[in-house]
N, C-alpha and C positions, 0 to 999 in steps of 0.2 A: 489302526494304531494311532493313538493320540499324539498330536504334534503341538508344540508351543512356539509362540513368537513373543519374545520379551521386548517390552517397550520401556525406555528410560527417558524421562523428560529432562533434558539438559539445558533448555532455554525456552522462552516463551511462556514461563510460568510466573504468575504474580505480576505480570507486566504485559502490555500490548505488543512489545517488540522482543527481539532476540530469539526468534523461533528456531529451535534446534532439537530434533527428536531422534533418538537412537533406537534402532530395531535390530535384534539379534535372533537369527534363525539357527538351525542346527549346524550349518557349515559356513555361513557367511553373515555379514552385518551391513546395514545401510542406514543412511540418514534421510530424514525428510526435512529439508531446509537447513540453512546454516547462516543465520542472520545476525546483524549487529543489534545489541541492546542500545536503545536511544532514549534520551529525554529523562533519565533518572540519574541520581547522584553517583551511583556506583558503576555507571556504564563503562567508563574507561578501564577500570580494574577488571570488570567482567570480560570485556572484549579482548584485552591483552593477555588474560590468564591462559594457562595451558588448557586444552580441551580435556574434559573428564573421560576421555577415551583416547586410544592411540590412533591418530589420523591414518597411519600406515595400515591399520587393520580394517579400515572401512572399504568396502567393495564398491558401493554405489552411493551417490547423493541424488535424491529425487527432489527437484525444485518445483514448488507450487506456483510461484510467480516472481516477478523481478523487482519487487520493492526491497530496499536495502535491509530492512529488518528481517528479510527472509533469505537474502543472498550475500549480505555484506561481509561475512567472515569466510567465504569460500576461498579467496586468495590466501588468507592465513592458513586455512586447512591444507591447501596445496603446498604452501611454504613449509609447513610443519611435517610433511611427509606423505600426504594423500596421493595415491597413484591410480585410483579406481576410475570409474565413469561417472560423469555428471549428466543427468537426463532432465530435459524440460521440453515444453512445446517450442516450436520454431520462433514465434514472436517473443517468448520469454528470453530465449538465447540472444536475440538481436538487441532487445532492450537492456538486458543484463550487461552486455558489453559496454554500452554507454554509461550505465549506472555505476559500474565498478570502476571504470576509468575516471569518471567524475569524482567518486568517493576517494580514490587513491590520490587525486590531485588535491582535494580538500585536506586529506590527512598529511600530505607532504607540506602544505602551507602551514598547518597547525603545528607540525613538528618543528619546522624552521623557527616559528615564533617562540616556541617553548624551549628550543635547544635540545630536543629529544629525537629519537628515531621513530619514524611512522610505523603503524601496525603492519602495513605492507605498501609496496610501491606500484607504480603503473606496470612495471615489468612483471611483478607477481600477479597482478590482475590479468594481464595478457596470457600468462602461462595457464591459468585456469581453463582457458578455452581450448587448450590442447587435449583436455579430458572431456570436453562437452559435446554431447550428442543430442539430437532432437527426436521427439516422438509426437505424432499427431494425436489429437483426441480420438478416443474409441479404438485405438490400435493396441492389441494385447502385446505385452513385452514379457518374454519368459525369463524367469529368474531361477537360481538354484533351489533345491529342496521342494520343487513342485509349486513354488509361488509364481504368481503372475501379476503384473501391474497394468492397469489401464487408467489413462487420464480422462477425467470428465470435466466439462466446463463449469468453472466456479462463478463466472459472470462478474468477477471483481474488477479486473483490469484486462487489457488486451493480453491474451495468452495465459491468463490465470487458470489453474487447474486444481481439481481435487485428485489426490492420488488414491486409487482404489486397488488394494492388494487382495488377491483371491487365492484360496487353497482349500481343497476338500469341501467345496460347497459353502465355505464361510468367507465373509468379506470384512476387511478393515478399511475404513475411509478416513483419510487425513484431509481435512478441508482446506488447509491454508486459510486465506481470508475469503469470505463469502460476499458476493456482490449484492448491491442494493437494487435487486431486480423489481420491476423492469427498468433496465438501463436505458439511457437515451439512444445508444446505438449498439451496445453489446448484447449478446444472447443471454437469456435467463440462466440462472443457476439450475443445474440439473438435479433431479431427485436422487435420494440414496436408498431407494427401494431395494430390499434384500440385504442391507448391511447388517453385520453382526456386531461390529465394534465401530465406534466413532470417536475421532479426536478432532475437536472443533474449536473455532475461535469464539470470542465473547466480547469483542471491543465495545459493542453497544448492548451488552447483555441486560442492562438495567434501565434502558431508556429507549424512547421511540423518536423517529424523525418526523418532521412535517410531511404531509402528503406531497406527491409530485406536483399537484396543482397549487398547493400552498407555497412550496418553495419557489416555483416559477413566478407566482404573483408577487412574492416578497422580493425576488430579484428584480423584477420589473419596477416595483415601487422604489427600491433603493436607487436604481439607475436613473429613473425619472426625477427623483428628488435631487440627486447629485447634479444632473444636467440643469434642472430648473434653477438651482442655487449656485451654479457655476463652481462646483466643488471638484476636487481630485478624489476619485474613487480608487483605493488601493485594495487589491485582492491577493493576499498571500496564498499561493497555490502550489501544490506538489507538481513537479515537472511531469510526473507520470500519472495519467488518467484525469486528475482534477482539472488541470489546464485544458485538456482536450474536451472534457465535459462542459466547461464554461465557454470555450470557443464554439462548440456545437450549439449551446443554448443561445449565445449572443447572435450567432449566424441566423438562427431561426427567428429570434425576436426582431432583428433588424430587417431581415428579408420580408417579414410580414408587417412592417411599419408599426410594431408594438412598442418600440422605444426609438428615440431619435438616434441618428448615426453620429457618433463623436469619435475622436481618435482613441484607439485601443492599442496599447503597447504590450507585446509579449516580451518581457525583459528577463529572459532566462535562456542562455545558450543550450542547456540540457533540454528544456521543454521544447525548444525549437527543433532539436534533433529527434526527440521522441515523437513529436507531431509528424515528422517526416516518415517515421516507421508506421504510424497509424495510417497515414495516407496510402501506404503501400500494402496494407494488410486488411483491406476491406472484405476479403473472403471470410474473415472471422466475425464480421458484423452480423447483426440480425437482418432478416430479409428486408424489412422496411427501410433500413438504412442503406442497404445495397441498392434498392430500387431508386432511392433519392440520388445516389451517385450515378446510376445509369441514366437518369434524367438530366444529368449535367450539373448537379448541385455539388459544389465543393463544400463539404461539411465543416471544414475548419478554416474558412476564409470568407471575408466580407469587406465591403468598402471601408476605408480608413483604418484597417488593421495593419499594424506595423510590427515586424520582428526586429529586435535590436540585439543581435548577437555580440557586437563589439562594444567594448567598454565606453568608447567615446559616444556611441549612439545612446547608451544607457544614461550617461551623464547629461546628454542634451535634452532628455525628457523634462528635466526641471524647467527648462526655458519654454516649453510648450504651454500655450495658454489653456486655462480651464474653460469648460469642463473637459475631463479626460479620464480614461480608465487605465490603470497600470496593473498588469497581472505579472507577478514575479515570485520566484522561489526564495526561501523554502516555505512550505505550507504551515509550519509551526513557528516561523520566524526565528529559527535557531541557526541561521546561516544564509548565504546567498545574497543576491542583490536587493531583496526586499528590505534588508537591514538598513541599507543606505537610504532607501525611500522612506522608511519609517523614521529614521533619524531626522530627515528633513521635513517630513509632512505631519508626523504625529503632534508636534506642538501647535499646529495650526487648526483653528476651529473650522476652517474651510475644507477640512479633509474628512472623508469617511473611510474607515478601515472595515472591510467585510471579510469575516472569517467563514470559510466554507468547508473546512476540514476538521477532523478530530485534532484536538490540542492536548498532547500528553502532559501529565502532571510534571511540573518542573520546567517546562519549556517556556520561552518568552511569550509565545502565542497564548498559552494557558494563563499566564499572569495578566496579560492584557485583557483576555476574555473575562477573567475574574475581577477586573475593575481597578487594577493598580494604576495610580495616577502619575507615578514617577518610575521610570525604568532605566537601566543602564544599556546604552547602545554605543558600540564603537568607542568604548572607554569614557563616555560622557553621560551625565544624567539628563534624561530627556523627559520633559513634561508631556503627559498624554492629554491633549485637549481635543483631539479628533473625536468624531462620533464613531462609536464602535457598534457594529452590527454582526449578527451571527445567523447563518442558515445551516442547520444540521442536515437538511434533506439532500444536500449534494454529496454527502458521504458516500464512498464506494463500498461501505460495509452494511450488511443487514442490521436492522434494529432489533430490539428485543422480541417484538411480536413476530417478525418474520424469521428470526432464528428459531423460535419455537415451531413455527409452521414448517420450516425446513426439516427439523428433527422429526416431525410427525410423518414425513414421507417414508421414513424407515421404521415407524412405530411397531409394525407387526413382527419384526425380526431382531431389533436391537437388543443386545444383552447388556452392554455397558457403554457409557458415554463419558469421555474425558473432556472436561471443559477447561480450556486454557486460552492463551493469547488474549488476555484482558486484564484490566486492573482487578484486584481481589474482590472488590464490592460488585463489579459487573459479573465476574465469573460465578460468584456465590449466589447472586440473585438469579442468574439464569439456571444454575443447578436446581435451585428450589422450584422454579417455574416448571422445569422439565419433570421433576418428581411429582409436583402437585397436579399439573394439567395432563401429563401423559402417563404417569405412573411408571416411569422408566428409571433404571439404576444409573444415576448421574453423579459424578464427583468432580471436585476441583482439586487436582493432584498438586502435591508440593514439588518444589525444585529438587531435582535429582531422584525423585521417587521412581520405582520400577514396578512393573506389573507383567504377569504372564498371561497371554491371551491364548485361549484354547482354539487354535486353528492351524 
């Protein structure tokens, strides 16, 4: 007897953020991810709007990883009536607790400034974890109607997973975000051999990163130049994964005397807490990284590294002599302590600003990357005289070539591929590459579109 699984794309379409996909089986329904839309003009309206489904009717939410654009509306979902189960890997649950608490705090501050109500509160965020359960990789989870879920390693950030749903010998894989394997310390993205349907991301669907050797050489060059000319090097970095990647790389460079040791400040309370979770989760690292830890190497610590969780410690960084390195959130310069540092340092020619992450259209980071010479920060116009550098290779997303390579691991069985979670030009470019190079049926679906999957 033929069975259908209906998919409706409720978010993560036409943008890199806002991931939210509804699936309806014969007797139950579930979501894959429930994230905030970020970095675009209509984000506030989208995030505060009613969900295009009844939250009370949803039985499960399966989370791919703990980035806010994949989990950021879960407290609203619970607030609006969801009473089902939330399932993720154990590290994702631990990191999500920090991320949602931090986001609720930011929303509260923004609401106070605007004289409005926040989308949700810290109490709303905390209530989400009354529904949250964990599932290890490769452990089958039985669902109604003969469906089964298994999490496979996406290699994107700590705990990131692809959700693989199986029934009657057919498989649907929802990738979440896919890691830029090989990672510095995480395991590689697993294959999708045997998949029938694929819902995938396309953040870098139309471009490629530098090679691992090129990015490392470029980072070394920028650090050496900053030190030689006694500059302040500011690195806006996401608290989750990017900060830990840069710490790992700096640890290795300094340990092997490839760059001089200078003061390095991790100026993000959230990044400091997340790094603590990484230190406790080494069993999820690849074998080579685990061996380094067993040999006594602290992967995220080195001489002259200073964590500055308190605001007074953050403010005192300005008084520290150059050269120095400041790593602060947020990665797209759309909030966090990096704004204060950019306000102070961007007008100075003795500053280098290094962008090491994807900068969404409309964000301050994207405008700086695109060469704007005057920007508004903290209510004042700030001249950009700093030297601006970009390294794409530290992205935690696969680039175009490796996305295509990833799809090819399921080439023999894939019937249809839904390309989402990317800007339109990236998604459409990747769709064409999949069609041209692999001869597979790939589409870039529209917001709110629905499809019946024969499985």
